[in-house]
Structures are given as structure tokens and as C-alpha cells.
C-alpha positions, 0 to 999 in steps of 0.5 A: 571542426574549430574550437567553438564548434567542439566546446559547443558539441561537448557542452550538449553532449555533457548536457544530454548525458546529465539528463540522461542520469537524471531520468534514469535516477528517477524511480518509476513505481506504480502509484495507486489508491485504496477506495478508503476515502470514499466509503461514504459514497458508493463504490461506483462513485469511489472507482469513478473518483479514482480514475478521474484523480489520475490513478491506474491501480485501486486497492480493496482496502475497506470494506463496507456493508454494500461491498464485502470485497473479497470478505468470506461472505462474498458470492461468486455472482458479487466477485464477477461483477466487482471485476467487471466494474473495475475493469470498465473504468480502466483500472487494475486491482493490485491488492485486498485486505483480509479479516483475520479473526485471530479471536477464534479457533485456528481452524475456524479462522483458516477456513475463512482466510482460505476463502478470502484468499480464493476470492483474491485469486478469482480477482486476479489480485497480487496483494493480500494486506494483513494488519497485525492484532492488537491483543498479546493473547491473540499473537501466537494464533495470529502467527500460526495463521499467517504461516498458513496463509502464506503458504496457501496464498503462495500456491495461489500465486498471491504475496502475503503482506503485513502493514504497521498498525499497532500491536503486533505490527507496531514498529520494527522490533514487533515487525522483525519478531512477526517475520521470524514467527511467521518463518515463510518467505512469502510474508512481506511488508508493506510500509506505512510511515504514517501509521508509525507515527500515529501508533509509535510515535517514532521516526518512520525513517529509522524504523524502516531501516531494519526492515527495508529488505522485507518491503514489497509495497507502501501505504501512503499517509501522513500523520502529525502526532500519536493517534493524530488524524491521518485523513490529511493532505501529504505534506501536513503532517510530519512524514518525510516522504522524500526521506523515506522513498530515499530509504525504500530506493536504497533498499531496492524497493520497487513499489507499488506505492498506495494513497490510503487517505487524504482529506474527505471532503463534503462531496465525493468530487471534493474527495477526488480532488484531495486525492488527486492533490496527494497523487500529484505531491507523491509525483514531485517527490518521487521525481526528486528520488 
């Protein structure tokens, strides 16, 4: 091998190594979409929109009169039909939101929660999402219910999680206190940087640091100010997605990332286009992490 060949071969090897390192560095977190943007339309239109927007995962976040999802009132027939609708579109549902009635006596709320957990198990979901409670008078009952639900769901191979939502789940101080009160390893956090801004006005990156070891999912939304609109396109608010994702990666986060919001259009098709744009925004950011 002469000098020119040696330099050429070495250069190709170096470029190849760099490309390999770059590929390995990019995260491969699953990205899905909740149903929230399409609640003005039927759930069939919602599922069609989620698929058309390029998602493979969906979450049962916002129940409607027509679709209780895993609510306590859901019948076996409804759940079977719901499961088939999702499967028919080649989608996989990974989570559901729980309705926690912490204003009710423990035994009443416990019974309803366990019914919802059983419904989620029937659908073969992975995560059960809660939101905390706003009233301090309900905190103790909520934490007691979460401790019971964490144990009950673990027996059924489901994971109980809570997202920042004001009140008992406002920001890192409240979230750490909640984790200590529930005191169960099956109670984790789905982080929501947009809600940190919406409910508290605090820095989502700084609020993530004390709790990152507990985060097993991410609810993606943007927000520009306290009580500001969250049904907006990513990059138009104040969430620094790249910085948040970098902090999550440093903390060992594995996904999923679930898009919760986008601008709601005049039609389902317009909303789908906006949901697709938010997915593409995340794809570009994640490629840089």
C-alpha cells in the first residue's frame, strides 16, 4: 500500500467510525400520540389521523361521552371493540388515564380504580397515568389510593405513573413529596415540560433534574407562559425540547415520548397535519440527542 492509498483508506475508516458513533449516539425512543387533539371528532377519525400522521403508538388520554376508554363504566363489549379498532389500524395502545376520585371515601374510590386497572389489563396496556389532585384536603386520600393502585397494578404487570399537573404534582418538590408518600416502587413519573411552565412558570430542565431517575415516560407539549395555551405547535412556546431530552438521556431515560398536543384545526385532516408536524419536529430534535 502506497502513501496515497494509506491516507485514503484511513480517511474512509475515520469517516465510517464517526458516522457509526453518531448513529449510536442518537436515541431510539418510541414516539406516539394521545387522542386529545381529535376529541371534536369520532374516535375512528382520531385513530385514522394518528396513523396518517405517522405514529405507531397511541394513548387513551381524554375520554369522551362516546368513548369512556378504560373508565369504570366501560363494558366488556365496548373494550373488545375498542381493542379491535386500534389493532385494525396497526397501532399499539400503551397507556390509559385513570380517573381518581380522591374526594370520595377510600373504599369507593379504590373499587373504581381497581376496575379501571382491570380494564387496562384487558387491553394489554403498559402504563396507567394519573394527574395528582389540586385540593390539599384530598392529598392524603390520593396518596393512599396511589399506594394501593401501585401494588394492585404491579400484580397485573401494569406500571402506575403520575404527570406534573399542578397541585400535588406541580413541580419537582411536590413530585418528590408524592413519591415519598406513595412509597411504592411501581409508582413513577411521566414528565411534562409544558405543564411545568403552564402550572408553575418554572424551568422544565431544572425541575427535571431532581426527579429524572423516576421518569419512565414523557408527555410532549409546548407552552409559552403560566396558564398559557398548550394546544400549539412545538417550537412556538418556551420548552427547550433539546435540553429536556438531553437531561432525560443523561438520566438513563428509554422512552416512550407521547405527543399530547398540537394546534387543533378546523377539520380532522388539518389537525392530523399539525400532529404530523409535531412528530417531525421531535424526530429532528431526537436525532441530535
